[in-house]
N, C-alpha and C positions, 0 to 999 in steps of 0.2 A: 536291195538294199546298199544306199551309201550310207560310207562308215566316215568320220571325222575323224582325225590327230588330236590328242590330249595336244596337240603343241598349237594345232587348229583353234579346237577350244577354249584354251585359257586366253588364247589372242581376241576371239571375239567375246569371250566375255570378258575380258579387261577393256576393249572398246565400250563396253555395252553400263561398266561397273559404274562409271559418272552422272547415269540418268537413269541407274536402274529402278529405284525408290520413285522417282517421277514417274516412270512408265506405269510400274504398278497400279502408284496412289491415284492415277488419270483411267485407269480402267477399273478402281473399286476392288480394288483386290486383296482382302483381308485375312488372306492364307496365316500371318503373325498372331493378330487378334484371336484367330479360332484357339490356333494352337498355345494360347497364353489363357485362356479362358479354360482348357480340358485342363493343364498342368496346375491355375490356380487352385482347380474342385480339390486336386490331392495335395497341395502342400501349402502350409503358413508362411505365406508372403509378405505378410505382415511380421513377423517376429524380429527382433533387434537381433544383430549379427548375421542376417541370412547373407548365403553365398550361392554366388550362380557361377558354373562353369559352362559359357556358351561355348561347344567347337562344330567350326562352318560359321561361323557368326555372319559372314559376309557382309552386307550393307548393316547390320545390328537391329534391322526390326522388329525383331524378339524382345532383343537381350532393351529396348526401349520401352515397348510393354511393360516387361516387369520393373523396370523405372522406372516409370511413371506410378505403377499400382503400388513404392516404396521405393522414397528416392533414396535410402540409406542402406540400400541394398547393395553389395558388393559382386560388380559382374567380373570376371576373367572373359576375355574372348579372343577364342584361338581362329586364325584362318589361315589355310595351305598356300593360299597365294593371294600376293601384293600386288597390286594395279599403281 
């Protein structure tokens, strides 16, 4: 089994970041929508003043689902890496 260094992985993901969303949409990937559906069944997302902390926000696909459901939601996204 080949093991890649953290530096190699960061470089690869940073190179992919600009077209990551388009790649997944093209392949009809809907993970963020599925996760949103699970979470929205447990929380009142329409409540005024709702706040969301998105750790590992990445390209923001999951946060975008929450924003579509409640345009007034306040989202703080934190990501470890920047590209």
